[in-house]
LOLUM-912846 format. One line per 8 residues: number of its first residue (from 1); for each residue x, y, z of C-alpha. Coordinates in steps of 0.001 Angstrom, whole numbers, plus 500000, padded with zeros to 6 digits. Each point is the difference from the previous one (the first is absolute). Example, Ala and Ser with C-alpha at 12.3 -4.5 7.8 and 13.67 -1.06 7.14 Angstrom:
1	512300,495500,507800  501370,503440,499340
% end
This chain:
1	134204,539811,554451  501797,499180,503658  502174,501670,501549  502775,499523,502473  501388,502383,502618  503745,500708,500653  500669,501274,503093  502782,500926,502001
9	500540,501745,503199  502750,502206,502111  499474,500155,503078  501168,502458,502421  500770,498702,503615  501399,502676,502786  502169,498294,501818  500206,499908,503650
17	502947,502217,501274  499882,502262,502323  501650,502574,498219  500119,501022,496501  501635,498821,497263  502242,502770,499934  500495,502300,503069  498463,499179,503606
25	496619,501060,499929  497269,498115,501586  497970,497724,497676  497292,499999,502463  496292,500272,498743  497672,502439,500888  501954,503010,501977  499238,503368,498950
33	500757,501791,496691  503411,500888,499275  501356,498310,503066  502310,497337,498840  502077,502151,497730  503745,501159,499693  501971,501771,496921  500377,496611,498323
41	497214,498408,499687  498104,503502,499144  503086,500771,497158  501913,502871,501405  502817,501266,498045  503563,498395,500939  498740,497241,502039  501755,496086,499438
49	497207,497085,499843  501449,497021,502141  498091,496079,499496  498885,498915,502357  501904,496090,501181  496449,498688,501040  498340,501123,497350  502469,497857,497673
57	499542,496911,502274  496191,499881,499592  500800,500171,496541  501960,497292,499410  497690,497992,502930  496989,500359,497077  502282,499344,497203  501544,496692,502100
65	496242,499344,500925  498815,499961,496508  503147,498055,497893  501213,503111,498400  503614,500663,499294  501300,502661,502261  502690,501742,498047  503146,501404,501882
73	500422,502509,497847  497194,502045,500030  499312,503876,499601  497231,502353,501109  499221,502717,496934  497829,503420,499791  496052,499850,498323  499681,503453,499200
81	496286,501609,499839  498427,502428,501246  496796,500211,503176  498951,502262,502756  500968,496773,502182  503851,499367,498953  501889,502692,501406  503224,499942,498099
89	498494,499096,496832  501205,496798,499147  499466,496233,502195  503212,498490,500750  499208,496437,498982  501784,496656,498286  499740,499691,495949  502490,497923,498626
97	501835,498497,502410  497222,498619,502699  500974,497514,503287  497741,497377,498758  498753,498502,496582  498004,497271,499144  497990,497971,502642  497220,498827,500187
105	496504,499443,502140  497802,496999,500114  496159,500021,500462  497356,497471,500508  496798,501329,498020  497030,497337,499016  502206,497161,501247  502997,501061,497284
113	502878,500321,501076  501593,503632,497726  503865,501065,500344  499524,503971,499198  503862,501697,499839  501152,502785,501147  501618,501824,498221  502667,502717,501780
121	499486,501064,503540  501716,503518,500496  500343,502282,503219  498876,503584,499521  498915,503225,502340  495964,500387,500068  498806,503913,498748  498303,502339,502669
129	495998,500530,499517  497756,501994,498955  496658,501241,502069  497121,501214,498402  496535,499281,501732  499097,502699,501932  502167,502407,499531  498015,502563,497646
137	502392,501514,496839  502913,499077,501614  502153,496366,499915  502281,499010,503010  502828,498085,499373  501076,497642,503263  503786,498631,499807  500105,497348,502329
145	500217,497674,497556  502115,500853,497907  503499,498261,500355  498436,497106,501553  501371,496768,498398  498031,498525,498184  500535,496478,497804  499044,499315,496861
153	498430,496549,499108  499198,499909,495615  498154,496906,499070  500948,498179,496353  496593,500090,498207  499228,496623,501073  496180,500832,501362  497366,498676,498175
161	496710,501326,501860  498855,502663,502527  500081,497184,502533  503775,499010,499243  500854,503642,500922  498357,499747,503370  501034,496990,500834  503716,500616,498748
169	500352,503283,502192  498379,498196,503270  502510,497368,499958  502552,503006,499646  498815,501309,502317  500551,496996,502522  503172,499459,499092  501081,504020,500571
177	498084,499074,503598  501711,496771,500652  503831,501542,499382  498631,503502,501685  500986,502312,497784  496509,501443,499571  497083,500460,502403  497412,499608,496566
185	497576,501861,501338  498579,501599,496907  497850,502683,501307  503133,502111,501083  501092,498946,496992  503734,497850,500646  498547,498057,497565  498353,501224,496773
193	500255,498721,496121  499983,501278,496634  498384,497635,497788  501132,499552,496216  497381,498842,497988  499217,498770,496528  497458,497931,497858  500834,497831,496635
201	498282,497967,498417  499942,496336,500680  503045,497780,499363  501961,503007,498762  503630,500512,501083  500114,503695,499645  499759,502548,502851  496769,502415,499525
209	500663,503789,500859  500007,499764,503928  498199,502310,501867  501552,501331,503589  497564,499967,502798  501532,502354,502969  500253,499156,503597  497590,497434,500808
217	500062,499877,503985  497583,496671,500619  500190,496537,498968  495805,500867,499264  501177,502522,497798  502195,498569,497972  497504,497856,498760  497517,502261,499705
225	502317,502236,497682  501858,496849,498375  496248,499359,498688  498852,503079,499220  502904,500612,497814  499686,496691,498144  496368,500351,499370  501181,503705,498144
233	502569,498854,498490  497805,497486,498459  497217,502238,499434  502220,502297,497922  501577,497290,497844  496604,498404,499425  498853,503614,499181  502166,500375,497204
241	502814,502523,502403  503330,499659,500602  501669,499740,503985  502146,503082,500757  503009,499804,501838  499291,502173,503328  499739,499807,503937  496155,499978,501643
249	499665,500290,502916  497072,497583,502136  497052,501734,501516  498558,498055,502453  497016,501955,500407  498580,500179,496522  501266,496206,499311  502184,500839,497113
257	503579,500848,498632  500280,503512,498549  502789,500945,497733  502420,502683,501817  503111,500612,497605  502073,498197,497304  502197,497113,500886  503548,501394,500579
265	502868,497771,498446  503564,499619,501517  501542,502516,498474  497251,502746,501002  501704,499476,503403  503758,500796,498941  501329,497133,501914  503510,501112,500780
273	502302,498540,503057  499497,501544,503192  503499,501843,500318  499900,500007,503868  499462,496572,501146  502574,497766,499206  499114,497056,498101  499289,496797,502752
281	502340,496991,499774  498425,496897,502151  501918,497464,501626  498869,496579,499377  501220,498948,503176  497246,502520,501719  497290,498106,497512  500813,497485,501535
289	499201,500924,502905  496574,501282,499402  499424,496798,497746  500775,498066,503464  497805,502265,502016  496989,499994,498083  496544,499195,501580  497882,496653,499205
297	498344,500841,497196  496100,499969,498666  500673,497239,497293  502109,498430,502364  497883,499881,503207  496593,499183,498042  501936,496711,499034  501160,499351,502458
305	496186,500287,502235  498299,497810,496987  502741,497048,500892  500881,500453,503079  496409,500674,501791  498069,498381,497160  498038,503314,499395  498230,500526,496880
313	501981,502351,497136  497291,502371,500064  499684,500447,503602  504396,500070,500903  499951,502702,497072  497184,502188,501775  502185,499284,503128  503356,501188,498924
321	498554,502656,498394  501139,502343,503206  502887,498845,501561  498162,501041,503298  497128,497127,498808  502430,497640,499541  501773,500669,503709  496937,500016,501715
329	498991,496652,498609  503741,498156,500894  499710,501489,503427  496237,498235,500420  500679,497431,498578  503295,499573,501748  497907,500503,503271  497655,496867,499356
337	497593,500815,497315  499927,497986,497223  500972,501294,496804  496485,499959,498254  497787,500745,502426  502434,502702,500773  499622,501186,496546  496353,500089,499979
345	499459,501849,502855  502876,503270,498884  497751,500368,496248  496812,499777,501600  499508,500793,503248  502909,502147,500275  500584,501764,497057  496108,500580,500612
353	500493,502107,502837  502940,501644,498925  498243,501770,496957  497452,500758,502277  502533,502068,502014  502131,500774,497107  502981,498324,501869  502749,497510,498314
361	501897,497401,501484  502964,502658,501040  497517,501300,502806  497749,496459,500678  498800,500398,503952  499679,496350,499506  503086,497974,500787  500636,497051,498075
369	500001,498395,503721  496557,500555,500357  498618,498124,496829  502335,497082,501086  498337,499965,503245  496557,499795,498537  500614,497257,497356  500926,498064,502375
377	496914,500147,501868  498035,499613,497066  502420,496416,499577  499311,498730,503143  496143,500342,500332  500255,502694,502099  497739,502668,497661  498122,499260,496932
385	500959,501682,497046  497278,502590,499269  500725,500806,504183  503369,500423,498390  498813,503068,498247  498994,501885,503533  502841,499076,501148  502463,501300,497021
393	497765,503215,500238  500249,500797,503863  504120,498747,500161  500879,502890,497058  497455,502509,502083  501216,499476,503484  503714,498345,499523  498868,497378,502214
401	501211,495837,499265  497766,498019,498856  499142,497800,502956  499376,502976,502517  497280,501436,497562  498084,496623,500033  500170,499585,503394  498942,503620,500192
409	496715,499447,497648  499153,495849,500814  500693,499031,496658  501919,496785,500730  498536,497399,497394  497751,497227,501159  501199,497065,498859  498025,497299,503132
417	497863,498289,497554  497243,498829,502544  499111,504049,500126  500134,500079,496014  497531,497905,499946  497715,501356,501475  500201,502764,497882  499551,498330,497386
425	497288,497825,501115  498137,503975,501464  500477,500628,496200  499099,497206,498502  497132,500055,501981  498558,503510,498916  500603,499291,496567  498337,496225,499189
433	499204,501378,496530  503485,500610,498806  501451,496638,501549  497822,497847,498529  500783,501627,496490  504082,499677,501426  499173,496404,500621  498290,499532,496187
441	503562,500495,498492  499159,504234,499680  504277,499786,501523  500001,504197,499523  498162,500294,503162  502656,498996,501873  501079,503710,499398  497189,500921,501873
449	500551,497876,503307  502666,500822,500429  499942,503854,499934  496541,498996,502348  502443,498504,502551  502687,503400,499906  497058,502268,500298  499038,497780,503290
457	503460,499547,501116  501054,503782,499155  502499,498717,498074  501683,497780,502277  499171,496787,499356  502982,497602,497773  498676,499975,496406  501768,496824,499475
465	497511,498513,502543  497470,501107,498796  500316,498352,496621  500822,496555,501765  496465,500955,502405  498152,499968,496864  500910,497427,497703  499601,497452,503652
473	496343,501184,499624  500126,500573,496807  500534,495723,499679  498291,499324,503394
% end
């Protein structure tokens, strides 16, 4: 029997506020344990939370950017459960009245556009962190993260493969970063997801029994965890067993999901309205002001790059995946670089060098104007495409302008026909057998002769002129 996976993601995004959601403690990452706490976020008796307005603004921005309806009336709820890193014994979250509902994210998989529904976006506080490693028989608690503002972005069960899930997360991360509401740093836990997955016989409308996989913190692990869990469920059903509704953890070292606990239902958390916070009444005029301030988002920018710059859709999609990358591209084009040339050098040589140094376009050492300057030298025939690779590496490493590097290293392209003809004649004289075969119609030897001429001229000969002279020699 063939089975179809059904996947929904619950993405937790840490909001880029300077302080926590209900108190004034810093949200800075990496500080000494328990140095960013106060009586509010460690749950001391008698304290009262106060909502961070910037967190509410960020949630509204995200809802508007994803086509959600913004609830003009919403409220917080207490989600009750016990865990050592939850000092109050409950988490302040939202339940029946979230701030945003019914949105969507568009993804492209194998050239097909898929609309993935967003059920809701709600705000909540993060819990602290349990530390077990290298502690002997003890565990320690760091409450620096307790009270850090989160958005939980819950998708509809519209995803049908691990790859679609990854593309959805990548697009969502790009939107959040464009908006400036989340840095998307998965290594630091700023963006993580819980995945709900089930399988059903192909063609069946009813969903199967779902399993939740908790706290996956990389695109690669999302794909691997879902792939493993789908195969596991299909095997259980194929062997005549039943899927148990449960929560499982992804073990990245073993490459497997492992049972953690039975899956809770909403009533297990005993939700009730948060008595220490008044309901939120959002002014429509304020939401309209936020809507007017939204930046150009990835989908709109991608369409503009295709129509305005004539880029292939794949290239445009890659360039807009990071706002810093898209901005870098436009700056290079504005400085005089031809769009397709800029795109090719960026996704080829520049991305290669950045990856080697584990850098992103946010901290790219090469200025867009430097690439544009080098491309002008190619266009006017000063350097060849082959020499340009040497020039590019040098301007990236030294920060010098392309013209300076070309002069210092004597890399100016040879375009003098007489000088190149001497080199062509010299190569032909040294390879008479190959030239006879070339004249007899073995056209692939043209590449051999061009290569030998370029070697003789140390890559400086103008390839166009070399090819023209070879054709002339062949016809004579």
